[in-house]
N, C-alpha and C positions, 0 to 999 in steps of 0.2 A: 517619493511620487505617490499620489493617492491611487488606490485601486480603482480600476474601471469595472464596476459590477452592474450587470444587466439582469433584470428579473426575467426568468424563463421558467415559470412554474411547471412542476410535474405533478400529476395526480397520484403517482406511484409512491405512496408512503403510508405509514400507519404509526400507532403509538409505540413508544419505547417501554411502556408499562412500568415506569419507574426505574428502569435500569440506568446506572450511572454511565456517563460518556467518558471513556478513558482510553480509547484507541483511535488513531487516525490511519485510514487505509488509502493508499495511493494506487491509482489505476492508469492505464492508457485506454483510449477509446477503442482502438483496434478497428476503425472503420475508415472508408476511403476519404471522407470529407468531414469537416466539423459539423456542417449542417445536417448531414446524415446521422451523425452521432447524437446531436441535440434532438432531432426529431424522434429518434428511438427512445431516448431517455425520458421524453415527455409524452410518449404514446401509451395510453392506458392498456392497449392490447399487449404491449411488450412486457409489462410487469417488471421493469427494471428502472432504476433511477440512481442518482447520486445527490449529494448536497450541493456540489459545485462541479462545473466543467471549466477548464482553463484553455482558451484558444491559443494558437501559436503567437499571436500578437500581444498576449497578456490579458486580453479581455476575459473577465470571469462571468460566467453565467450561473446565477443562483436558482436552484431547482426546488429544494426542500429545506424547510426551516431546520436549524440545528436541533431544535427541541423534538423533532419527529424522527422516526426511523426510516431512512431511505433503504432501497433494496439494491444494494451494490455488491455485497460480498458473496451471496449465495451460500452453498454448503461450505462451511469454513470452520476453522478452529484456531484459537490463540490463547495460550496461557490458561487452559482449562475452560474457556468459554466457547460453546458451540453456536450460540446466537450472536455472532460478531456484529451483525447489523444493529442489534439493539444497543450495543455499547460503543458504536463507532460513528465517526464522521467519514464520509466517502468523497474523495475528489477524483474526478476523471480529468486526464491531461490529454489534449488532442494529439494523436499520433496514429498513423495508419497501422502500426503494429506489425507483427511478424507475418501475418497473412497478406497484407497489402503493401509491403515494402517498408520495413522498420527503418526509421531515420533518427538521427540525434534530436534531442529535444531543443527547442529554441530558447535562447537566453531570456527573451522577454517573458515567456511563460514560466520559466523557472524562477525568475525574479518575482513574478506575481505570486507564484506558489509559496515562496519563502515568506512573503509579507502576509499572505492569507493564513498560512500555517501558524505564524507567530500569534496572530489573534486567536485562532482556534485553541492552541495549546494554553494560552493564558485564560481564555474563558472557561475551559473545562479541566484545567490542571492536568493535562496529558503530559507524561514524561517523554523525552526524546526516544527512550528505549521502546516505547509503544507506538512509534510512528513506523509503519511497515508497509510492504507491498502486497498486492493481491495474491501474488504467487507465494508469499510467506504464509498466508492464512489458508490457501487452497492449492498446495503444491502439486496435487495430482491432476488438477484441471487447468491451471492458469500459469502464464509465464510473464504477465505484466506486473510492473512497468518495464521489466526487461533489463538486460545487461548494459544498455546504453544510458540507463537512468543515472543522473549524477548524485547519488546518495552522499558521496564525500563532500560535495559542495553544500548540500543541505546541512550536513553535520557541522561544517565550518561556521554555519549561521545558527547553531544550536537548535536545529529543527529535529534531527534524528541522531541515533547513535552510530558511531563508526569506531572500529576497534584499533587499538594499538597492540600489535602482537605481544603475547605474554607466554611464559613457560606453560606448556600444556600440563593440565592436572585433571585427573579423574577421567571417567568414561565419556567419550565424545557424544554418544547418543543420549546419555543422561544429561549432559550439558545442553544439548539442543532442546530437550524438554524443559530444563530449568529456564532457558532463555524465553521460551514461549511456543516453540514449534510443536505441532501435533504429530504424534507417532502412534503406530499400532500399539494397543487396540483402541486407543482413544479416538483416532482419526483414520479414515479409510484411505490410507496412503502406504507407500512402501518407504523403507528407510532410505533407499537411493533417491526417491523423489524429494524427500525432505532435504537431504544433503545437496541435491541439485539446486533447490530453492535457496538454501543458505549461500551456496557459491554464487548464484546469480545476483544476489544482493551484496555480498561482502567480498567475493573474489571473482569478479566477472571475467578476468583474464583467462581463467581455466575452469570450465564447467564440465565436469565429467561424472558427477555423482559418487565420486570416491573420496572418502574422508581421509585425507592425508595429514602429514604433520603440520603443514601450513594452515589448513583448516582448523586443526586443533588449537594452534596458537592464536588464531583470530578469535575463535570462540572463547578461549580463556581470557583474552583481552576484553571482550564484551561482558563476560560474567564478572570480571574484576571491577 
């Protein structure tokens, strides 16, 4: 099924200054309605944007050219990069989020996301391992797209990484850093916040900020 893409330009963008695009960051809008979110993403006073927003019926709103830097990640860190905006595509997915009544994502919007992401990954040679959530790059500030986000379904469509548990090897915190997570002193976060972000993404059934054996096996599977 062809994607339904509607132009909804945002003025909130600037140059990537030659940075390569090799990260895809997924967000939820965290606002009460889609229209409220779209208005904010296109408001010059808000100084925030994304490249795309996906509504619950699968409609995609295009805000910023992929050639330009959208302002979606904020203060963030991934795999040594502090200017995540410069190297990433940002997609907002309509969901009220934790503040306004977090709900499961709609099948239609996830179908549209998978199709859109396939094109983005192909255009920019982004690997599935570098398709991540806002909370992965900003664990001290953000929780989106949250524990209800169907990462495993995206992985089944070769959009993102999903671990097969493997025998734990090496220090867990060192492994988190190897995978891409920012840790002190490189990022202004605590170890517990990073572990929580990892669990929210890869073990949503139990999010407690404690790095246990199951977490270690999942991380080993990702690193393998």
